[in-house]
Steps between C-alpha positions, in 0.01 A plus 500: 500500500581258784175590672325308225548178702283588802257677265455190283458289812213724608353516150564147376244530222709764324780259408309376194497858370877549531659515154779257402763776494407604853515139619853475361591818690359355821702180450814707447419700810483182707842396377651839590366516858699416811356301790402811696301638207332165441388496862398867509290480185346162586613323185451148639153597618403577141672186370284296739191594295661571164645192334627702201773669704560218749777326306684832460477564872632151579788545255590832664483357852727212398768754406514635857691366798330302777460791743341719232265221393393441861425873544285507186299194605460632856364831372208327323491122558359329192385149429687493167824547699410226746778263395762770547359590841517138616854464367623818669345396833658155483841651423496756785853567625412667831237488773373846403471414132314178582241689705473786249462275198249277672283786622533732201534265202297193598227584751321758279444240226483183712127457447577402141747222585443142391650180642821537303551862605457430869715189482781699337480767770504254788775290341699814426475600864617158618790479255626858516873518573531878501835635608770262619270199480261627769128497422401867489128437473426259783737686733354845429359648821152595377458236231245311711256788446556474125425127499186563704389761249578271210307218667195720546510654152534165323204342681267641236724402208419189293769275642565203727542730795502251785747249354750769399496677834505185714799373304677836540425508872650157552819603320551828684441325834777256409724799429410663831274785384165470683344835402234555766259711295497245218460218750193668648339528157572137417348387829199729456427348158563150638786439259714388793409397853615684811786340685404313814652661812767290654384318814676621811675245716288466811600314808192431720723444803606839643817363662 
């Protein structure tokens, strides 16, 4: 019965032919599944295109703990779970979770972000306190690659790309996080100007 979810995703037009009693069974099935089954049978993938079951899927996800919710979203990132993805990224408690949540929850759907979404992500990164008051996002070793990917993916989104990224760049520079790959992209797009090389002290008299 659980295989009905990937089947209905492939044959979306059949949902209108599903009888009421069967729809009730499907809703009950969603409520009885654990996070591994929801991922395996692509339940969120179907909910992305089927608004009739979406609220039931959201209700079920809300009953799970954070780790289980993150695993479900990572299995099939969905725009309707965008707010949760942003929240989980912003609340990352470790370097690894920051990188994982950024790359697996946010990047796959980042082309759909608007101004508010991107602002929340960048603000969440700046304000993260993680474990013991230490920012787990900005300090994550490979997070610069994530920000570069996010920058590139959101260029085509309908948002105020330049203002948001220039503001973010200024703030992370103040905090001491000059991610080189992101810097190169900003310079390439002429969002920021390259730094002038410092003039060397030169004494024309050789003695």
